[in-house]
N, C-alpha and C positions, 0 to 999 in steps of 0.2 A: 504494500500500500504506500502511496506517495505521502511525503511529509506535508504537502500542500493541503489546505483545508477545502472542503466542499462548499462553494459559495452559495449553493442553493438551500442548504440546511445547516442547522447548528446541532452539534452533538449527535449526529447520526450514528447508529450503532457501529462501533469499531472505527469510527473516523476521529481524526484529531479534533480537539475543541476549537470552536470559532469565536472564542471570547477570552478575555482576561479577567481575573478576579484580584482585586487589591482592597484590603480592609473593608470587605462587605460590599464593595462597588463592583458590579459586573458590567463590562463594556464589550458589546458585540462588535466584531470587526466589520469595517466597511466592506461592502460587496455582498454581504449576506442578504438574500431576498426573502427567505421563508424561515420562520422559527418553528421547528418541528415539535411534535408532542414530546413531553418529558425532557426537553432540552436541559433544563436547569435543576433536575431532580436531585443531583448530588451536591448542590450548593445551598444547603439549608441555612447558611449564614448570610445569604444575599439580602442586603437592605435596600439597595438601589440598583436598578437595571437601566442601562442606557443603550438604546437601539439606534443604529445609524440611519441616515436618510434612505439607504438602499432597501430597507426592510419594507415589504409589501403585505406579507401574510403572517398572522399569528395563529398558529394551529391550536386546536382544542387541547387543553392540558399542557400548554407550553411551560407554564410556571408551576406545575404540580410539585408539591413538596417544599416550595419556597415560603415557609411560614413566617419569615422575618421581614418580608418586603414592606418597605415604607413608601417607595415611589418607583414608578416606571416611566421613563421618558419616551413617549410615543411620537415618532416623527410624522409629519403630514403625509408621508408616502404610504402609510398603512392603509390598505384598501379592504382588507378582510380580517375579521377576528372570528375564529372558529370556536 
């Protein structure tokens, strides 16, 4: 598997992560278009999630397990929330 991330999905099974986590702040890399289900399930410490302008789709259960979230920055590019 390539070390490059899949720009269409975040945290796809077996794929490298498409985000960085620093002190509870999750930043999704620019170029990601779809946030797949269960993307952030392993980041239960996430307090803030920042999505780039490239994100168009938030899938159902994208933030499942993120019980500490205080804010999500949704860009105007988001067209669908499942």
